[in-house]
C-alpha positions, -999 to +999 in steps of 0.1 A: +385+223+722+385+253+740+413+276+734+412+300+765+446+293+779+473+314+794+496+315+769+528+335+785+525+306+811+525+279+783+552+292+762+573+294+795+567+256+799+587+249+767+610+279+771+599+306+749+583+340+751+564+363+733+559+379+707+554+344+686+547+354+648+519+334+630+543+318+602+564+290+596+594+298+614+575+304+647+558+270+642+591+253+637+602+272+667+573+260+688+575+223+675+613+220+683+609+240+718+578+214+729+597+183+717+626+195+738+611+205+772+579+182+772+585+143+775+565+114+758+553+091+787+528+071+797+534+069+836+501+076+848+486+047+831+507+024+854+499+045+881+462+036+877+454+073+871+432+081+842+440+106+816+411+128+806+410+153+774+393+180+787+414+212+783+415+219+825+433+184+830+454+186+802+470+222+816+471+210+850+490+180+841+516+193+813+517+230+824+513+234+861+528+196+872+551+200+845+546+163+831+543+148+798+520+128+780+510+110+748+495+117+716+460+129+727+473+149+756+504+166+741+489+171+704+458+181+719+470+207+744+495+219+717+466+227+693+450+249+719+482+267+721+487+271+686+451+283+680+457+308+707+487+322+693+466+328+660+472+297+640+446+277+619+448+242+634+425+211+627+429+177+648+435+147+623+431+109+630+462+085+623+470+050+625+502+042+638+522+015+622+525-019+637+559-036+640+544-069+626+530-048+597+498-031+591+481+001+608+462+006+639+425+015+638+412+052+634+419+075+662+450+055+672+471+086+670+464+123+670+483+145+646+479+185+639+474+201+606+484+237+604+476+262+576+496+290+568+512+297+534+508+263+528+495+233+552+518+217+576+518+183+594+527+190+630+535+165+658+546+166+694+532+134+705+547+105+684+579+101+703+611+099+683+594+107+652+603+145+636+616+173+653+601+200+632+566+206+612+565+190+577+549+204+547+521+185+536+532+178+501+534+145+486+562+127+471+590+153+482+617+140+507+620+166+535+650+170+556+648+172+595+674+179+618+682+144+621+665+122+595+650+124+563+606+120+561+587+115+532+548+118+527+531+101+502+494+100+495+468+072+481+432+086+477+425+095+511+453+083+529+483+102+535+514+080+548+544+096+567+576+074+564+613+080+577+643+069+558+662+040+572+686+035+543+691+047+507+660+035+489+643+019+521+617+038+541+602+025+574+562+038+577+553+057+608+518+065+603+488+068+579+462+100+584+438+116+567+428+152+566+390+153+576+387+176+607+381+158+639+370+171+676+392+160+708+358+142+717+365+119+684+394+104+702+380+096+736+371+060+731+408+052+717+420+071+746+403+050+769+416+017+751+454+027+751+449+033+790+433-001+795+432-027+771+460-055+776+464-054+738+476-018+741+515-011+739+512+016+765+497-010+790+528-034+787+555-013+798+566+022+811+581+048+788+596+082+794+613+100+765+625+131+754+646+149+724+676+164+733+700+189+715+722+157+709+697+132+703+673+115+728+671+100+764+644+073+773+635+052+804+620+022+790+610-006+816+641-009+836+662+002+810+682+041+806+687+047+768+707+075+758+715+084+720+742+112+716+751+123+679+740+088+667+760+068+693+736+046+713+741+032+751+717+014+774+722+002+807+700-015+834+684+011+863+696-003+896+672+008+922+644+030+931+665+062+938+682+061+906+651+055+887+639+088+907+670+107+901+666+100+861+632+111+860+635+141+877+672+148+861+665+142+825+624+146+823+617+172+852+596+146+863+590+143+902+568+130+928+562+094+912+551+072+942+566+034+947+533+020+931+549+027+896+584+016+911+567-017+920+554-019+887+588-013+870+604-039+893+579-065+883+582-059+848+620-065+851+615-096+867+589-107+839+558-104+865+526-096+851+512-062+861 
């Protein structure tokens, strides 16, 4: 993917400014800031707007229109920013864990490898995963600001797990270290936009990390987590939905088509 971007403008989008050093602390700041400013969301899929992975389209959506996106968009563009800043970046194919067990296919998720004094796993496109880069080291528990993560390795596959209780780990995704290009993800990007089997086509999601936890709109529900306490309530009408999208996610200009679809989901009607 091309790396000719306006670095200052992108940094402004995530609330940072130069100088940015090419080191582990700067990488941590960049990932954390991105997750606090750019939402994980699939709203355009439900508006029938094709998601494209060329740099111009990603830039216009995330930086100019101040929207979010899903993994291919967010990690794809973030990889360009890191490259422009001087980091050594590779795109990685990952397979997200399924609720029913097992993992999705290759290119189901896009993650990043960044090499500094040691390699790191970087991700700004997996929802509520990890806020800071993980050292690419197997078998060592790593403390994120809000959780504990563990990477394990079996032959060529690496697995990211999150601790849910003492001795119990929840898998997040499998990945390999084979470098990929953005074009390698195009087919799965189309699948997740169009297939009724994709969880991205089954309902709307807009979610962002906050200093206290996370806020999420999932279908017709507004969910907020603050210091471990979770609350959930029904979104009452179109006006409230528009207000929540603008206030918590900086998302504006969503037309009635999405709102009608949201109401259809709430009533259990097919889209």
